[in-house]
PDB file of N, H, CA, C and O in Angstrom:
ATOM      1  N   MET A   1       0.835  -1.193   0.000  1.00  0.00           N
ATOM      2  CA  MET A   1       0.000   0.000   0.000  1.00  0.00           C
ATOM      3  C   MET A   1       0.870   1.243   0.000  1.00  0.00           C
ATOM      4  O   MET A   1       1.889   1.299   0.688  1.00  0.00           O
ATOM      5  N   SER A   2       0.487   2.180  -0.729  1.00  0.00           N
ATOM      6  H   SER A   2      -0.341   2.134  -1.288  1.00  0.00           H
ATOM      7  CA  SER A   2       1.211   3.438  -0.826  1.00  0.00           C
ATOM      8  C   SER A   2       0.949   4.309   0.403  1.00  0.00           C
ATOM      9  O   SER A   2      -0.120   4.234   1.010  1.00  0.00           O
ATOM     10  N   THR A   3       1.916   5.121   0.757  1.00  0.00           N
ATOM     11  H   THR A   3       2.784   5.182   0.264  1.00  0.00           H
ATOM     12  CA  THR A   3       1.748   6.023   1.901  1.00  0.00           C
ATOM     13  C   THR A   3       2.145   7.438   1.506  1.00  0.00           C
ATOM     14  O   THR A   3       3.167   7.943   1.970  1.00  0.00           O
ATOM     15  N   PRO A   4       1.364   8.077   0.669  1.00  0.00           N
ATOM     16  CA  PRO A   4       1.700   9.434   0.233  1.00  0.00           C
ATOM     17  C   PRO A   4       1.666  10.428   1.383  1.00  0.00           C
ATOM     18  O   PRO A   4       0.852  10.320   2.299  1.00  0.00           O
ATOM     19  N   ASN A   5       2.559  11.384   1.314  1.00  0.00           N
ATOM     20  H   ASN A   5       3.221  11.471   0.570  1.00  0.00           H
ATOM     21  CA  ASN A   5       2.603  12.467   2.302  1.00  0.00           C
ATOM     22  C   ASN A   5       2.712  11.966   3.736  1.00  0.00           C
ATOM     23  O   ASN A   5       2.181  12.593   4.653  1.00  0.00           O
ATOM     24  N   ARG A   6       3.375  10.872   3.932  1.00  0.00           N
ATOM     25  H   ARG A   6       3.806  10.363   3.187  1.00  0.00           H
ATOM     26  CA  ARG A   6       3.571  10.344   5.274  1.00  0.00           C
ATOM     27  C   ARG A   6       5.062  10.394   5.579  1.00  0.00           C
ATOM     28  O   ARG A   6       5.888  10.360   4.667  1.00  0.00           O
ATOM     29  N   SER A   7       5.395  10.473   6.826  1.00  0.00           N
ATOM     30  H   SER A   7       4.724  10.501   7.566  1.00  0.00           H
ATOM     31  CA  SER A   7       6.802  10.511   7.201  1.00  0.00           C
ATOM     32  C   SER A   7       7.081   9.414   8.221  1.00  0.00           C
ATOM     33  O   SER A   7       6.167   8.826   8.800  1.00  0.00           O
ATOM     34  N   ARG A   8       8.336   9.163   8.419  1.00  0.00           N
ATOM     35  H   ARG A   8       9.079   9.641   7.949  1.00  0.00           H
ATOM     36  CA  ARG A   8       8.740   8.132   9.367  1.00  0.00           C
ATOM     37  C   ARG A   8       9.199   8.765  10.675  1.00  0.00           C
ATOM     38  O   ARG A   8       9.740   9.871  10.697  1.00  0.00           O
ATOM     39  N   ASP A   9       8.969   8.031  11.766  1.00  0.00           N
ATOM     40  H   ASP A   9       8.530   7.133  11.749  1.00  0.00           H
ATOM     41  CA  ASP A   9       9.500   8.451  13.057  1.00  0.00           C
ATOM     42  C   ASP A   9      10.993   8.177  13.087  1.00  0.00           C
ATOM     43  O   ASP A   9      11.543   7.603  12.148  1.00  0.00           O
ATOM     44  N   LYS A  10      11.644   8.585  14.157  1.00  0.00           N
ATOM     45  H   LYS A  10      11.197   9.052  14.920  1.00  0.00           H
ATOM     46  CA  LYS A  10      13.087   8.378  14.279  1.00  0.00           C
ATOM     47  C   LYS A  10      13.471   6.906  14.256  1.00  0.00           C
ATOM     48  O   LYS A  10      14.570   6.556  13.824  1.00  0.00           O
ATOM     49  N   ASP A  11      12.569   6.040  14.722  1.00  0.00           N
ATOM     50  H   ASP A  11      11.677   6.324  15.073  1.00  0.00           H
ATOM     51  CA  ASP A  11      12.877   4.605  14.732  1.00  0.00           C
ATOM     52  C   ASP A  11      12.554   3.925  13.400  1.00  0.00           C
ATOM     53  O   ASP A  11      12.717   2.712  13.273  1.00  0.00           O
ATOM     54  N   GLY A  12      12.098   4.694  12.405  1.00  0.00           N
ATOM     55  H   GLY A  12      11.965   5.680  12.508  1.00  0.00           H
ATOM     56  CA  GLY A  12      11.856   4.162  11.073  1.00  0.00           C
ATOM     57  C   GLY A  12      10.438   3.698  10.801  1.00  0.00           C
ATOM     58  O   GLY A  12      10.130   3.319   9.671  1.00  0.00           O
ATOM     59  N   THR A  13       9.560   3.716  11.803  1.00  0.00           N
ATOM     60  H   THR A  13       9.811   4.024  12.721  1.00  0.00           H
ATOM     61  CA  THR A  13       8.174   3.307  11.579  1.00  0.00           C
ATOM     62  C   THR A  13       7.382   4.479  11.021  1.00  0.00           C
ATOM     63  O   THR A  13       7.753   5.637  11.217  1.00  0.00           O
ATOM     64  N   TRP A  14       6.274   4.173  10.317  1.00  0.00           N
ATOM     65  H   TRP A  14       5.973   3.233  10.158  1.00  0.00           H
ATOM     66  CA  TRP A  14       5.434   5.231   9.765  1.00  0.00           C
ATOM     67  C   TRP A  14       4.718   5.951  10.883  1.00  0.00           C
ATOM     68  O   TRP A  14       4.199   5.325  11.807  1.00  0.00           O
ATOM     69  N   ARG A  15       4.693   7.267  10.799  1.00  0.00           N
ATOM     70  H   ARG A  15       5.115   7.776  10.049  1.00  0.00           H
ATOM     71  CA  ARG A  15       3.977   8.088  11.767  1.00  0.00           C
ATOM     72  C   ARG A  15       2.487   7.961  11.491  1.00  0.00           C
ATOM     73  O   ARG A  15       2.061   7.993  10.336  1.00  0.00           O
ATOM     74  N   GLU A  16       1.702   7.818  12.535  1.00  0.00           N
ATOM     75  H   GLU A  16       2.048   7.791  13.473  1.00  0.00           H
ATOM     76  CA  GLU A  16       0.252   7.684  12.396  1.00  0.00           C
ATOM     77  C   GLU A  16      -0.378   9.023  12.007  1.00  0.00           C
ATOM     78  O   GLU A  16       0.084  10.084  12.425  1.00  0.00           O
ATOM     79  N   LYS A  17      -1.445   8.952  11.194  1.00  0.00           N
ATOM     80  H   LYS A  17      -1.820   8.090  10.854  1.00  0.00           H
ATOM     81  CA  LYS A  17      -2.212  10.158  10.871  1.00  0.00           C
ATOM     82  C   LYS A  17      -2.969  10.582  12.120  1.00  0.00           C
ATOM     83  O   LYS A  17      -3.455   9.734  12.869  1.00  0.00           O
ATOM     84  N   ARG A  18      -3.072  11.865  12.346  1.00  0.00           N
ATOM     85  H   ARG A  18      -2.678  12.554  11.738  1.00  0.00           H
ATOM     86  CA  ARG A  18      -3.791  12.375  13.509  1.00  0.00           C
ATOM     87  C   ARG A  18      -5.282  12.141  13.358  1.00  0.00           C
ATOM     88  O   ARG A  18      -5.812  12.172  12.247  1.00  0.00           O
ATOM     89  N   SER A  19      -5.957  11.908  14.469  1.00  0.00           N
ATOM     90  H   SER A  19      -5.526  11.882  15.371  1.00  0.00           H
ATOM     91  CA  SER A  19      -7.397  11.647  14.442  1.00  0.00           C
ATOM     92  C   SER A  19      -8.204  12.875  14.057  1.00  0.00           C
ATOM     93  O   SER A  19      -9.344  12.748  13.611  1.00  0.00           O
ATOM     94  N   ASP A  20      -7.631  14.067  14.222  1.00  0.00           N
ATOM     95  H   ASP A  20      -6.705  14.170  14.585  1.00  0.00           H
ATOM     96  CA  ASP A  20      -8.382  15.275  13.845  1.00  0.00           C
ATOM     97  C   ASP A  20      -8.156  15.669  12.379  1.00  0.00           C
ATOM     98  O   ASP A  20      -8.575  16.746  11.956  1.00  0.00           O
ATOM     99  N   THR A  21      -7.501  14.805  11.612  1.00  0.00           N
ATOM    100  H   THR A  21      -7.161  13.930  11.956  1.00  0.00           H
ATOM    101  CA  THR A  21      -7.323  15.041  10.187  1.00  0.00           C
ATOM    102  C   THR A  21      -8.675  14.966   9.495  1.00  0.00           C
ATOM    103  O   THR A  21      -9.433  14.019   9.704  1.00  0.00           O
ATOM    104  N   LYS A  22      -8.978  15.962   8.673  1.00  0.00           N
ATOM    105  H   LYS A  22      -8.362  16.732   8.504  1.00  0.00           H
ATOM    106  CA  LYS A  22     -10.255  15.968   7.955  1.00  0.00           C
ATOM    107  C   LYS A  22     -10.149  15.100   6.702  1.00  0.00           C
ATOM    108  O   LYS A  22      -9.111  15.052   6.041  1.00  0.00           O
ATOM    109  N   VAL A  23     -11.240  14.423   6.401  1.00  0.00           N
ATOM    110  H   VAL A  23     -12.082  14.462   6.938  1.00  0.00           H
ATOM    111  CA  VAL A  23     -11.311  13.571   5.218  1.00  0.00           C
ATOM    112  C   VAL A  23     -10.993  14.372   3.955  1.00  0.00           C
ATOM    113  O   VAL A  23     -10.415  13.840   3.008  1.00  0.00           O
ATOM    114  N   GLU A  24     -11.367  15.636   3.944  1.00  0.00           N
ATOM    115  H   GLU A  24     -11.836  16.068   4.714  1.00  0.00           H
ATOM    116  CA  GLU A  24     -11.081  16.510   2.797  1.00  0.00           C
ATOM    117  C   GLU A  24      -9.597  16.451   2.415  1.00  0.00           C
ATOM    118  O   GLU A  24      -9.251  16.501   1.235  1.00  0.00           O
ATOM    119  N   ASN A  25      -8.726  16.344   3.427  1.00  0.00           N
ATOM    120  H   ASN A  25      -9.008  16.304   4.385  1.00  0.00           H
ATOM    121  CA  ASN A  25      -7.286  16.312   3.179  1.00  0.00           C
ATOM    122  C   ASN A  25      -6.794  14.932   2.767  1.00  0.00           C
ATOM    123  O   ASN A  25      -5.664  14.795   2.298  1.00  0.00           O
ATOM    124  N   LEU A  26      -7.621  13.914   2.934  1.00  0.00           N
ATOM    125  H   LEU A  26      -8.538  14.026   3.315  1.00  0.00           H
ATOM    126  CA  LEU A  26      -7.234  12.552   2.568  1.00  0.00           C
ATOM    127  C   LEU A  26      -7.723  12.166   1.175  1.00  0.00           C
ATOM    128  O   LEU A  26      -7.172  11.258   0.552  1.00  0.00           O
ATOM    129  N   LYS A  27      -8.746  12.846   0.692  1.00  0.00           N
ATOM    130  H   LYS A  27      -9.193  13.583   1.199  1.00  0.00           H
ATOM    131  CA  LYS A  27      -9.385  12.474  -0.575  1.00  0.00           C
ATOM    132  C   LYS A  27      -8.429  12.470  -1.760  1.00  0.00           C
ATOM    133  O   LYS A  27      -8.533  11.599  -2.624  1.00  0.00           O
ATOM    134  N   LYS A  28      -7.516  13.405  -1.823  1.00  0.00           N
ATOM    135  H   LYS A  28      -7.432  14.113  -1.121  1.00  0.00           H
ATOM    136  CA  LYS A  28      -6.635  13.501  -2.981  1.00  0.00           C
ATOM    137  C   LYS A  28      -5.643  12.336  -3.057  1.00  0.00           C
ATOM    138  O   LYS A  28      -5.171  11.997  -4.142  1.00  0.00           O
ATOM    139  N   ASP A  29      -5.327  11.726  -1.918  1.00  0.00           N
ATOM    140  H   ASP A  29      -5.710  12.001  -1.037  1.00  0.00           H
ATOM    141  CA  ASP A  29      -4.362  10.629  -1.887  1.00  0.00           C
ATOM    142  C   ASP A  29      -4.991   9.251  -1.768  1.00  0.00           C
ATOM    143  O   ASP A  29      -4.382   8.254  -2.155  1.00  0.00           O
ATOM    144  N   TYR A  30      -6.205   9.187  -1.235  1.00  0.00           N
ATOM    145  H   TYR A  30      -6.700   9.997  -0.920  1.00  0.00           H
ATOM    146  CA  TYR A  30      -6.846   7.900  -0.969  1.00  0.00           C
ATOM    147  C   TYR A  30      -8.257   7.879  -1.566  1.00  0.00           C
ATOM    148  O   TYR A  30      -9.158   8.526  -1.032  1.00  0.00           O
ATOM    149  N   PRO A  31      -8.458   7.149  -2.655  1.00  0.00           N
ATOM    150  CA  PRO A  31      -9.757   7.147  -3.337  1.00  0.00           C
ATOM    151  C   PRO A  31     -10.901   6.582  -2.487  1.00  0.00           C
ATOM    152  O   PRO A  31     -12.064   6.856  -2.779  1.00  0.00           O
ATOM    153  N   GLU A  32     -10.606   5.816  -1.465  1.00  0.00           N
ATOM    154  H   GLU A  32      -9.661   5.593  -1.228  1.00  0.00           H
ATOM    155  CA  GLU A  32     -11.652   5.241  -0.612  1.00  0.00           C
ATOM    156  C   GLU A  32     -12.499   6.317   0.070  1.00  0.00           C
ATOM    157  O   GLU A  32     -13.636   6.050   0.460  1.00  0.00           O
ATOM    158  N   PHE A  33     -11.967   7.509   0.213  1.00  0.00           N
ATOM    159  H   PHE A  33     -11.044   7.725  -0.104  1.00  0.00           H
ATOM    160  CA  PHE A  33     -12.652   8.580   0.942  1.00  0.00           C
ATOM    161  C   PHE A  33     -13.504   9.488   0.044  1.00  0.00           C
ATOM    162  O   PHE A  33     -14.101  10.444   0.538  1.00  0.00           O
ATOM    163  N   ARG A  34     -13.572   9.211  -1.249  1.00  0.00           N
ATOM    164  H   ARG A  34     -13.087   8.434  -1.651  1.00  0.00           H
ATOM    165  CA  ARG A  34     -14.235  10.134  -2.180  1.00  0.00           C
ATOM    166  C   ARG A  34     -15.712  10.364  -1.881  1.00  0.00           C
ATOM    167  O   ARG A  34     -16.227  11.443  -2.174  1.00  0.00           O
ATOM    168  N   ASP A  35     -16.413   9.376  -1.303  1.00  0.00           N
ATOM    169  H   ASP A  35     -15.994   8.500  -1.065  1.00  0.00           H
ATOM    170  CA  ASP A  35     -17.844   9.525  -1.032  1.00  0.00           C
ATOM    171  C   ASP A  35     -18.154   9.969   0.394  1.00  0.00           C
ATOM    172  O   ASP A  35     -19.321  10.047   0.776  1.00  0.00           O
ATOM    173  N   ILE A  36     -17.126  10.259   1.182  1.00  0.00           N
ATOM    174  H   ILE A  36     -16.177  10.195   0.872  1.00  0.00           H
ATOM    175  CA  ILE A  36     -17.292  10.669   2.578  1.00  0.00           C
ATOM    176  C   ILE A  36     -17.272  12.196   2.650  1.00  0.00           C
ATOM    177  O   ILE A  36     -16.492  12.841   1.949  1.00  0.00           O
ATOM    178  N   ASN A  37     -18.119  12.769   3.487  1.00  0.00           N
ATOM    179  H   ASN A  37     -18.753  12.245   4.057  1.00  0.00           H
ATOM    180  CA  ASN A  37     -18.154  14.213   3.686  1.00  0.00           C
ATOM    181  C   ASN A  37     -16.768  14.713   4.096  1.00  0.00           C
ATOM    182  O   ASN A  37     -16.160  14.166   5.016  1.00  0.00           O
ATOM    183  N   GLY A  38     -16.273  15.736   3.429  1.00  0.00           N
ATOM    184  H   GLY A  38     -16.767  16.181   2.682  1.00  0.00           H
ATOM    185  CA  GLY A  38     -14.941  16.269   3.671  1.00  0.00           C
ATOM    186  C   GLY A  38     -14.711  16.826   5.061  1.00  0.00           C
ATOM    187  O   GLY A  38     -13.566  16.928   5.500  1.00  0.00           O
ATOM    188  N   ASN A  39     -15.792  17.195   5.776  1.00  0.00           N
ATOM    189  H   ASN A  39     -16.722  17.113   5.420  1.00  0.00           H
ATOM    190  CA  ASN A  39     -15.639  17.737   7.128  1.00  0.00           C
ATOM    191  C   ASN A  39     -15.548  16.659   8.200  1.00  0.00           C
ATOM    192  O   ASN A  39     -15.322  16.970   9.370  1.00  0.00           O
ATOM    193  N   THR A  40     -15.719  15.415   7.822  1.00  0.00           N
ATOM    194  H   THR A  40     -15.902  15.163   6.872  1.00  0.00           H
ATOM    195  CA  THR A  40     -15.621  14.304   8.776  1.00  0.00           C
ATOM    196  C   THR A  40     -14.172  14.148   9.211  1.00  0.00           C
ATOM    197  O   THR A  40     -13.259  14.277   8.395  1.00  0.00           O
ATOM    198  N   HIS A  41     -13.958  13.873  10.489  1.00  0.00           N
ATOM    199  H   HIS A  41     -14.700  13.768  11.152  1.00  0.00           H
ATOM    200  CA  HIS A  41     -12.612  13.648  11.006  1.00  0.00           C
ATOM    201  C   HIS A  41     -12.246  12.173  10.912  1.00  0.00           C
ATOM    202  O   HIS A  41     -13.107  11.303  11.039  1.00  0.00           O
ATOM    203  N   LEU A  42     -10.975  11.898  10.692  1.00  0.00           N
ATOM    204  H   LEU A  42     -10.275  12.605  10.589  1.00  0.00           H
ATOM    205  CA  LEU A  42     -10.485  10.533  10.640  1.00  0.00           C
ATOM    206  C   LEU A  42     -10.824   9.793  11.929  1.00  0.00           C
ATOM    207  O   LEU A  42     -11.157   8.609  11.885  1.00  0.00           O
ATOM    208  N   GLY A  43     -10.747  10.462  13.065  1.00  0.00           N
ATOM    209  H   GLY A  43     -10.477  11.424  13.101  1.00  0.00           H
ATOM    210  CA  GLY A  43     -11.061   9.830  14.344  1.00  0.00           C
ATOM    211  C   GLY A  43     -12.494   9.330  14.414  1.00  0.00           C
ATOM    212  O   GLY A  43     -12.763   8.290  15.016  1.00  0.00           O
ATOM    213  N   THR A  44     -13.410  10.059  13.804  1.00  0.00           N
ATOM    214  H   THR A  44     -13.192  10.903  13.314  1.00  0.00           H
ATOM    215  CA  THR A  44     -14.813   9.642  13.761  1.00  0.00           C
ATOM    216  C   THR A  44     -14.945   8.327  12.993  1.00  0.00           C
ATOM    217  O   THR A  44     -15.682   7.432  13.407  1.00  0.00           O
ATOM    218  N   LEU A  45     -14.236   8.215  11.886  1.00  0.00           N
ATOM    219  H   LEU A  45     -13.637   8.942  11.549  1.00  0.00           H
ATOM    220  CA  LEU A  45     -14.284   6.986  11.089  1.00  0.00           C
ATOM    221  C   LEU A  45     -13.580   5.832  11.810  1.00  0.00           C
ATOM    222  O   LEU A  45     -14.007   4.682  11.707  1.00  0.00           O
ATOM    223  N   LYS A  46     -12.510   6.137  12.532  1.00  0.00           N
ATOM    224  H   LYS A  46     -12.163   7.071  12.616  1.00  0.00           H
ATOM    225  CA  LYS A  46     -11.832   5.092  13.314  1.00  0.00           C
ATOM    226  C   LYS A  46     -12.783   4.504  14.352  1.00  0.00           C
ATOM    227  O   LYS A  46     -12.818   3.291  14.558  1.00  0.00           O
ATOM    228  N   GLU A  47     -13.550   5.372  15.002  1.00  0.00           N
ATOM    229  H   GLU A  47     -13.521   6.358  14.835  1.00  0.00           H
ATOM    230  CA  GLU A  47     -14.531   4.896  15.985  1.00  0.00           C
ATOM    231  C   GLU A  47     -15.633   4.093  15.301  1.00  0.00           C
ATOM    232  O   GLU A  47     -16.005   3.020  15.777  1.00  0.00           O
ATOM    233  N   LYS A  48     -16.155   4.605  14.194  1.00  0.00           N
ATOM    234  H   LYS A  48     -15.852   5.476  13.808  1.00  0.00           H
ATOM    235  CA  LYS A  48     -17.246   3.944  13.488  1.00  0.00           C
ATOM    236  C   LYS A  48     -16.865   2.532  13.046  1.00  0.00           C
ATOM    237  O   LYS A  48     -17.662   1.600  13.163  1.00  0.00           O
ATOM    238  N   TYR A  49     -15.647   2.383  12.540  1.00  0.00           N
ATOM    239  H   TYR A  49     -15.000   3.139  12.444  1.00  0.00           H
ATOM    240  CA  TYR A  49     -15.197   1.095  12.020  1.00  0.00           C
ATOM    241  C   TYR A  49     -14.369   0.300  13.033  1.00  0.00           C
ATOM    242  O   TYR A  49     -13.810  -0.746  12.703  1.00  0.00           O
ATOM    243  N   ASN A  50     -14.296   0.802  14.259  1.00  0.00           N
ATOM    244  H   ASN A  50     -14.750   1.652  14.527  1.00  0.00           H
ATOM    245  CA  ASN A  50     -13.617   0.099  15.350  1.00  0.00           C
ATOM    246  C   ASN A  50     -12.185  -0.300  14.971  1.00  0.00           C
ATOM    247  O   ASN A  50     -11.795  -1.462  15.083  1.00  0.00           O
ATOM    248  N   THR A  51     -11.429   0.682  14.527  1.00  0.00           N
ATOM    249  H   THR A  51     -11.747   1.626  14.436  1.00  0.00           H
ATOM    250  CA  THR A  51     -10.039   0.452  14.162  1.00  0.00           C
ATOM    251  C   THR A  51      -9.205   1.628  14.670  1.00  0.00           C
ATOM    252  O   THR A  51      -9.745   2.685  14.994  1.00  0.00           O
ATOM    253  N   ASP A  52      -7.907   1.441  14.738  1.00  0.00           N
ATOM    254  H   ASP A  52      -7.467   0.582  14.475  1.00  0.00           H
ATOM    255  CA  ASP A  52      -7.054   2.512  15.260  1.00  0.00           C
ATOM    256  C   ASP A  52      -6.046   3.029  14.229  1.00  0.00           C
ATOM    257  O   ASP A  52      -5.073   3.698  14.579  1.00  0.00           O
ATOM    258  N   SER A  53      -6.294   2.708  12.952  1.00  0.00           N
ATOM    259  H   SER A  53      -7.084   2.165  12.668  1.00  0.00           H
ATOM    260  CA  SER A  53      -5.326   3.140  11.944  1.00  0.00           C
ATOM    261  C   SER A  53      -6.015   3.628  10.669  1.00  0.00           C
ATOM    262  O   SER A  53      -7.162   3.281  10.389  1.00  0.00           O
ATOM    263  N   LEU A  54      -5.297   4.426   9.919  1.00  0.00           N
ATOM    264  H   LEU A  54      -4.365   4.708  10.146  1.00  0.00           H
ATOM    265  CA  LEU A  54      -5.764   4.894   8.625  1.00  0.00           C
ATOM    266  C   LEU A  54      -5.986   3.700   7.697  1.00  0.00           C
ATOM    267  O   LEU A  54      -6.999   3.638   7.000  1.00  0.00           O
ATOM    268  N   ASP A  55      -5.060   2.769   7.684  1.00  0.00           N
ATOM    269  H   ASP A  55      -4.237   2.820   8.250  1.00  0.00           H
ATOM    270  CA  ASP A  55      -5.209   1.591   6.824  1.00  0.00           C
ATOM    271  C   ASP A  55      -6.431   0.772   7.201  1.00  0.00           C
ATOM    272  O   ASP A  55      -7.091   0.210   6.327  1.00  0.00           O
ATOM    273  N   GLY A  56      -6.740   0.696   8.485  1.00  0.00           N
ATOM    274  H   GLY A  56      -6.204   1.153   9.195  1.00  0.00           H
ATOM    275  CA  GLY A  56      -7.928  -0.021   8.933  1.00  0.00           C
ATOM    276  C   GLY A  56      -9.204   0.623   8.422  1.00  0.00           C
ATOM    277  O   GLY A  56     -10.138  -0.073   8.022  1.00  0.00           O
ATOM    278  N   VAL A  57      -9.248   1.945   8.434  1.00  0.00           N
ATOM    279  H   VAL A  57      -8.490   2.510   8.759  1.00  0.00           H
ATOM    280  CA  VAL A  57     -10.415   2.670   7.916  1.00  0.00           C
ATOM    281  C   VAL A  57     -10.516   2.455   6.410  1.00  0.00           C
ATOM    282  O   VAL A  57     -11.606   2.203   5.895  1.00  0.00           O
ATOM    283  N   ARG A  58      -9.402   2.549   5.702  1.00  0.00           N
ATOM    284  H   ARG A  58      -8.517   2.753   6.120  1.00  0.00           H
ATOM    285  CA  ARG A  58      -9.409   2.337   4.250  1.00  0.00           C
ATOM    286  C   ARG A  58      -9.912   0.940   3.913  1.00  0.00           C
ATOM    287  O   ARG A  58     -10.712   0.770   2.992  1.00  0.00           O
ATOM    288  N   ARG A  59      -9.447  -0.055   4.653  1.00  0.00           N
ATOM    289  H   ARG A  59      -8.798   0.084   5.401  1.00  0.00           H
ATOM    290  CA  ARG A  59      -9.880  -1.431   4.433  1.00  0.00           C
ATOM    291  C   ARG A  59     -11.383  -1.564   4.665  1.00  0.00           C
ATOM    292  O   ARG A  59     -12.077  -2.212   3.882  1.00  0.00           O
ATOM    293  N   ALA A  60     -11.884  -0.958   5.730  1.00  0.00           N
ATOM    294  H   ALA A  60     -11.320  -0.432   6.366  1.00  0.00           H
ATOM    295  CA  ALA A  60     -13.313  -1.021   6.061  1.00  0.00           C
ATOM    296  C   ALA A  60     -14.151  -0.332   4.981  1.00  0.00           C
ATOM    297  O   ALA A  60     -15.219  -0.827   4.618  1.00  0.00           O
ATOM    298  N   LEU A  61     -13.679   0.796   4.471  1.00  0.00           N
ATOM    299  H   LEU A  61     -12.812   1.198   4.765  1.00  0.00           H
ATOM    300  CA  LEU A  61     -14.415   1.511   3.422  1.00  0.00           C
ATOM    301  C   LEU A  61     -14.457   0.680   2.135  1.00  0.00           C
ATOM    302  O   LEU A  61     -15.477   0.654   1.445  1.00  0.00           O
ATOM    303  N   ARG A  62     -13.357   0.007   1.816  1.00  0.00           N
ATOM    304  H   ARG A  62     -12.529   0.029   2.376  1.00  0.00           H
ATOM    305  CA  ARG A  62     -13.351  -0.849   0.620  1.00  0.00           C
ATOM    306  C   ARG A  62     -14.298  -2.030   0.802  1.00  0.00           C
ATOM    307  O   ARG A  62     -14.982  -2.422  -0.144  1.00  0.00           O
ATOM    308  N   ASP A  63     -14.346  -2.597   1.991  1.00  0.00           N
ATOM    309  H   ASP A  63     -13.791  -2.278   2.760  1.00  0.00           H
ATOM    310  CA  ASP A  63     -15.226  -3.738   2.277  1.00  0.00           C
ATOM    311  C   ASP A  63     -16.687  -3.345   2.277  1.00  0.00           C
ATOM    312  O   ASP A  63     -17.551  -4.177   1.999  1.00  0.00           O
ATOM    313  N   ASP A  64     -16.984  -2.077   2.589  1.00  0.00           N
ATOM    314  H   ASP A  64     -16.282  -1.401   2.815  1.00  0.00           H
ATOM    315  CA  ASP A  64     -18.363  -1.581   2.629  1.00  0.00           C
ATOM    316  C   ASP A  64     -19.008  -1.529   1.253  1.00  0.00           C
ATOM    317  O   ASP A  64     -20.233  -1.565   1.137  1.00  0.00           O
ATOM    318  N   LYS A  65     -18.199  -1.445   0.224  1.00  0.00           N
ATOM    319  H   LYS A  65     -17.204  -1.416   0.318  1.00  0.00           H
ATOM    320  CA  LYS A  65     -18.741  -1.251  -1.141  1.00  0.00           C
ATOM    321  C   LYS A  65     -19.166  -2.537  -1.774  1.00  0.00           C
ATOM    322  O   LYS A  65     -19.638  -2.539  -2.911  1.00  0.00           O
TER     323      LYS A  65
END
């Protein structure tokens, strides 16, 4: 899976996206978010899909279709 606009922590692991990130900012890099309201926060989707990661939300959105 691609990780556009993501950076690594000092230990080399991918830094997690913040929960207050708006879907509007994710739409250009992740097509799974195209039908979601742009004002929705990533944290709201993490709670809805019971996951703690961006990849988990993306997987859940793909499975929903």
